[in-house]
C-alpha positions as CSV (number, residue, x, y, z in Angstrom):
1,X,0.1,0.0,-0.1
2,X,1.4,3.3,-0.9
3,X,1.8,6.0,1.7
4,X,0.0,8.9,0.3
5,X,0.2,12.2,1.8
6,X,-2.8,14.5,2.0
7,X,-2.4,18.0,0.7
8,X,-2.9,20.6,3.4
9,X,-6.2,21.8,1.9
10,X,-7.5,18.2,1.7
11,X,-7.0,17.4,5.3
12,X,-8.2,20.8,6.5
13,X,-11.2,20.6,4.1
14,X,-12.2,17.2,5.6
15,X,-11.9,18.6,9.1
16,X,-13.7,21.7,8.1
17,X,-16.6,19.6,6.7
18,X,-16.8,17.9,10.2
19,X,-17.8,21.3,11.7
20,X,-20.1,22.2,8.9
21,X,-22.0,18.9,9.3
22,X,-22.5,19.6,12.9
23,X,-25.0,22.4,12.4
24,X,-27.6,20.0,11.4
25,X,-26.7,17.5,14.1
26,X,-28.7,17.6,17.4
27,X,-27.5,14.4,19.0
28,X,-24.6,13.5,21.2
29,X,-21.6,13.5,21.0
30,X,-20.5,17.0,21.2
31,X,-19.5,19.1,18.2
32,X,-15.8,19.0,19.6
33,X,-15.8,15.3,20.1
34,X,-17.0,14.7,16.3
35,X,-14.4,17.2,15.0
36,X,-11.7,15.5,16.9
37,X,-12.8,12.1,15.7
38,X,-12.5,13.3,12.3
39,X,-9.0,14.6,12.7
40,X,-7.9,11.4,14.4
41,X,-9.3,9.5,11.3
42,X,-7.5,11.6,8.7
43,X,-4.8,9.6,6.8
44,X,-1.5,11.0,6.0
45,X,-1.1,13.4,8.9
46,X,2.0,13.3,11.0
47,X,1.5,12.9,14.7
48,X,2.8,16.4,15.2
49,X,0.2,17.7,12.6
50,X,-2.6,15.7,14.2
51,X,-1.7,16.8,17.7
52,X,-1.6,20.4,16.6
53,X,-4.9,20.2,14.9
54,X,-6.5,18.6,18.0
55,X,-4.9,21.3,20.1
56,X,-6.3,24.1,17.7
57,X,-9.8,22.5,18.1
58,X,-9.6,22.6,21.9
59,X,-9.1,26.4,21.6
60,X,-12.9,26.6,20.4
61,X,-15.8,26.3,22.6
62,X,-18.7,24.1,22.0
63,X,-20.7,27.2,21.1
64,X,-18.2,28.6,18.8
65,X,-17.9,25.3,16.7
66,X,-21.8,24.9,16.7
67,X,-22.1,28.5,15.3
68,X,-19.5,28.0,12.7
69,X,-21.3,24.8,11.7
70,X,-24.8,26.6,11.7
71,X,-23.6,29.6,9.8
72,X,-21.9,27.8,6.9
73,X,-24.2,25.0,6.0
74,X,-24.5,26.2,2.4
75,X,-20.8,25.9,1.6
76,X,-20.2,23.9,-1.6
77,X,-17.1,21.9,-1.0
78,X,-16.8,20.8,-4.6
79,X,-15.9,24.4,-5.4
80,X,-12.2,25.0,-5.2
81,X,-12.8,28.3,-3.5
82,X,-15.2,26.7,-0.9
83,X,-13.4,28.3,2.1
84,X,-13.9,31.6,0.6
85,X,-17.7,31.1,0.8
86,X,-17.6,30.8,4.5
87,X,-17.9,33.4,7.2
88,X,-14.9,35.0,8.9
89,X,-15.1,32.7,11.7
90,X,-14.9,29.8,9.3
91,X,-12.1,31.0,7.3
92,X,-10.1,31.5,10.7
93,X,-11.0,28.0,11.7
94,X,-9.7,26.6,8.5
95,X,-6.5,28.9,8.8
96,X,-5.9,27.6,12.3
97,X,-6.1,23.9,11.1
98,X,-4.0,24.8,8.1
99,X,-1.3,26.3,10.1
100,X,-0.7,22.8,11.5
101,X,0.2,21.4,8.2
102,X,3.8,22.7,8.4
103,X,4.2,21.4,11.9
104,X,5.3,17.9,10.9
């Protein structure tokens, strides 16, 4: 099996989709737990990158993550400029996660 490294945009987009999907989710587990599970499952991240992303998610409250998800449900992730469609809070969230991609 080839070890394929995800591009920074791909890894961050996957983690970003997790927070967007939370807006429609009303059941447990918490928003933060779901996002962390998605990050834990991302292939191709170094341990340093993964730890950095998890630490970044911890800087957000449950309410912040929920608001980011609810405010950005209409983003089309098939569009190469998907992040630009999001709110400033979403763009900052993606930038936070993306900053981890150079950590490892």
